[in-house]
N, C-alpha and C positions, 0 to 999 in steps of 0.2 A: 572837710570836704568845700571844694570850690564848685561852683555853678557848672564850669566845663565837665570837672570830675563827675558831678552828678548826671549831666546831658549824655556824657558817652559810656558811663560805666554800666556793665551788665548787672542783671539782680544779684548774682552773688558778689561781684565785686562791690556793690552799692550795701551788702551786707557785713563785708569786711571793714568797710571806711566807717560806716553807723558803731561797727564794733570799737573799733581805734579809736573815734570820739567818746563813747561812752567809758571804756576802761583805760585809756591814756598811752596805751603802747602797742605796737604790734605782739608781742611776747603776750601780754597780758590777754589781748585780743583771741589771740590762737586756744589760749587754755578758757578762757570762757567757751569758745565754740568747739571743744574739745578736736581741735586740729594741730597741725604740724605748722609752727613759724612761717615753712619757708613755703609752704602752699601760700599763704597772703602776700609774701613777700613777690612770689613769680608772680601771682597775679597783679598784682598792682604794679609792679614794672610795668606789665604789657597796657595797664593803664595808663601809666604816665607817657610811655613810647605814644600812644594814643593822642592825648592832650598836647605832647611835643609836637606832633603833624599840625596840630592847630595853631601852635603858637603861644601854649604856653608851657614852663617848664623853668618855674623861679629860681632855682638852685642852679641855673644858666644863665640867669637874666631875660629871659624870653617872657616877656607879662603881657603880650599885645596879641590877644588872639585875632587868625584870619579871618574875611569873611567864609559862611557858607560854603562847600563845594570847591574852597581852595585848601592846599595844604602847604606847611614849609618844606620848600626845597632846599634853602639854606640860610645863615644868617652871617652876617659880618658886626663885630663889636668893636668901639673903638674904647680903650679905658685910658681913664688920665692917671697921674705920677699916684693918686692917693689910691689905686685899684679901682677906683669906683668906674663904672659905663659912661661916658661921655655922648657915645652915637651909636646908631645898632642901625644895618640895614637889614632887611629880612626878604628874602626873595621867595616869590611862589608861586605854584602851578594848581592847574586844576587836580583836584581829585577825584582818580576815576571811579569808585567806588560809590562816591556819594554821586557823581553828577549820573551814573546807571541808571541808578536807585531813583533820581529824580526826573530823566528820562523813564522811566518804566512807569511812575506815575503818571506823567506827562501824556503819555500813550496811549494807558489806558484810560482816561478821562476822556481823551477825544474821542476814544472808538466805542466809547459807550453811546454815542449818537449813530452809528451804523447802521443802517435799516438791514437786517438779516432777508436773505432771498428767499424764496417758496421752495419747499422740497419738491423734488421730481422722482418721478416711480420707473424705478429699474426696469430693465427686458428681463429675459429668462434665458436659458442657455448656456450659463458661465462654467468657468471649468474653475474647481476649488482646488486642485493639486499644483497649481502655479500661479506663479505672483510677477507680474509687471512690473519692472522698475526704470524709472526715466531720471536718469542723472542730469542736471543741468548744471553745465559745467560753467562759472566763474561768468554770469551775463554780462555784468557790469553794465546795467541800464542806467542812462545819462552821460553815457561817453561819447567824447565826439570826437572824429576822426575826418582829416581833409585828405583827399584822392592825391592831390598833387604832393603830399608830404610823405603820406604811410602808404599808399597805393590803391586805398578804399575809403571811399567815403561809408560814412556810419552817424547815424544822429536818434532820437528817441524815436522820430516816426520808420525809419529804417527798419531797429530793432524790435520794434512793435510789429511791421509787416513780417520780417523772418523770423523771428520766434514763434510766434504765433502761427504761422504756415508750417515750419519746419516739423515743430511739435503736432499739431492736427495730421499731419502724414504721417508723421512715425507712429502714432496712435493706428491708426489706420492697419499698420503693418504689423501691429502684437496680436498674439491669439487674445480671443475674449476671456480674459482672465475674471475670476470672483472679485479680487481685489490688485490693484497697484500702486505703485508708491512712486510721487513724483518726489524727488531729492535737489532740492536747491542746494549747491556743493559750495556758497559760500560766494560773498561780493557778488548778491544780485546787484546791489544800486552800487554807482560807480562812485558815489561820493557820501558825505556822513553830515554835513552841515552847510549853512549858509555859502560858505567863503567859497566853496570847491576844493578843499585842502586837506590832504590828508590828515587825520586829528591828531594823531600821535606824534608825528614828524613834520606835518606842516607844508609837504610838498604840493606846489600846485599841480593840479590836474586838470587835464584837456576835458572839460564839461559841457554841455548841449542843457540851454536856458536853464532854469529858476529850479530849486529846489522841490519846491512845491507841484509844479508840473512834472518832475522826473518820479516823487512817489504816486503821484495818480495815475501815470503810466502805469508804471512799475507795478501796480496792483491791479490795473486794468488787463495787462498781458498775463501775469498769473490767473486771474480770473477765467479770462479767453482759455488757459490750458486746463483748468480744472474741469469748465464745460466741457471740454473734447473728451477728456479722461472720463467725464460720467457717461457721453455719451456708446462707451465702449465696454466700459466694467462698474461692476454692480458697489464697489464700495472704491473709496481715492483717499488715499493718506498723504497729507505735505509734511515734510520735514524742511524747515529753512536751517540750514546750517550759518553760523555767523562767521564773517570773512575778516580780513583786516583792512576792507575799504568801508565797512557797514558795520560796524559793533551796536550801535542804539538803531539803524534803520532797519535789521532784519528784526529788531524789536517790535518795533511799528509793524512790519508784512507780519509779522506772527498774532499780533493782537487783531488787527482788522480782519486777516482773515477768518479768524476765530468769529470772532464777531457777526461777518456775514456771514457765513456758513451755517451760525450757531441753530439754525432749526433743520436743518439738511442733516439728517442720522446717516448718508452714506458717506460725509466727508468728515474724515477727523484732523485736526490742526496738531500738530506735536507743538505744545507753546513752551517747552523746559528750555530753560536758558543754556544750560550746558555745552560746552563745545563738542561734547561726544555724543552720538545717538545712536542707537540698536534697535533692530527690528529682526525678531527669530520667527521662521517660517516653518514648520516641522522639524526636519535636520539639519535645515539651512539658514545662515543668518547674516547678516550685514551692518557693519559699521559705517556710521558718516562724520567725516572730520573735515573743515576745510584745508587743513595742511601746513597752515601758517605758523603753529606753535607746536607741533608734534611731526617730527620725521617720520617717514614712510616704516622705517626699520623696527621703530619704536611698538608703532600701532598693536599689532599683534600681542605684544604684552600688555598693552593696557585695555584693551578689551578681554583678555584673560583675567585680571584683577578685575575689570569693573563688573563683568558678568560670567564670574567662574561656572554658575549654572548652564547658563545659557551657551557656555564653551563646551562644558562634556556633555551635553543633550545633542550638539550639532558636528556633523563630519564636512558640511560645506562651510566653508567660513570665509566671507572678504572683508575687505577696508573701500568706502568710495571716498576719495579728496578729487579737490582742486586747486589753486591757485597756482600751480606752474605752468597753464595753460596747455599741456600738452599731453599727448596716449602716455602711459607709463604703466607696466603692469609687471610686478616681480613677486615671486612666490616665497615665500616664507616658511617655517615650520610650521605647518597646521593652516595657514591664512594666505588667502592673497591680497595684498594691495594695490588698487588701481587709480590712477589720476585720468581727466578725463579732458578733451579738446573745450574750447570754448568756440559759440556760434560769432559771438562779437569779430569785429575789427580788430585792428593794432591801432593802438593809440600812437602819439609820436614816442614817449618814451621806449615802447617795445619796439617800433621801428628803426630808431635810432640805433636800440640795442641789439639788432640782428634777430630779434625773435622771427621765425617763420612756419609756426605749426598750423596745419590744417584748419579748417571749421566744418567742425560736424556734431551732431548730437545721436545718441543712442538707446535704443530700447533693451535690457536684459531682462531675459524671461528664466526665472527660477523655478527649480521643482522642489518639492516639502522632501521630499527623498534625495533627489537627484543631484542638487546644486544646480548651477546653469545648464541648461538646455540647448540653448541660443541666444542671439541677437542682431539687432536690426539697427543698420546705421542710414542714416539721412544727412546727406552731407548740402551743405548749404546754396551751391550750384542748381540743386535739383528743385529749386523754387523759386 
């Protein structure tokens, strides 16, 4: 057993390795443990694959581990006439699973110092039969747009002014439902790192200011939205979907809001890291997904598989998605799937690509017995 195997092995795999060390072979270890040898072989093959990703596979002349947070992307080995390796090139890439784990731990540590706000008393006279849903289509906080190139100026200050004004007006148009749900459909933040490039593909983005300033203003915008919702509803639920622009920043947003509203029992933050979120309200339910990893036609099947009991109990089923920046709705067997516009302006990529969707935000009112019964729309020009 190597130190790396010991580090990466599960408890069961450690048991297998120790049994092999004690008894001398997989066959004898399997007999001692009372299991089939193939169980051990399959499990240890998976462990070897994990070790190979970190650079350890002696039977393939890979003997040098890569740093924590990286994985082997490929190797090239030059062999001499005697068949022994003479030179080796090891290509590495960031290990996204480890990076996410480290980022999550860092975010949670940072947010431990966030000071929770004081609770507020709720008014009376709310309707318990309706739920107000506020989908936020791809806000892209931190995006920069120059009017001479794109037709519209946009930056952090404009985003804060427009998003909060539209949301405040939208809330005031909705009935006083007992509960509301603010649904960030993903890509809340425009970029996810100090470099201002897409994390996975490395494409340069049009960004306004520094990463820290973007996060600060982004959290402030969400807090102002929540405060507007608390003025009009008894309970506020927050769902932040993970987008393709903000894999880790969406985690930060979740943890920060959960800490800020820790003592406010009227606010619930869904901290689940899943790419699919579900809400059931009587015989009505909806799912939330950014839309980048699962296409719209597949989403009804995902809901039925993930939440079979909810699917069976509900008569009205919906999916709320973003990603494509324009309104689209299609009804499939037993479920409607809808995408939403963004309030944000077009960046240079979208402008040059010919994308010309409108800019608005919506409130959807769901009834626990009858599904969607009304909706309200606030256009950007109205504020």
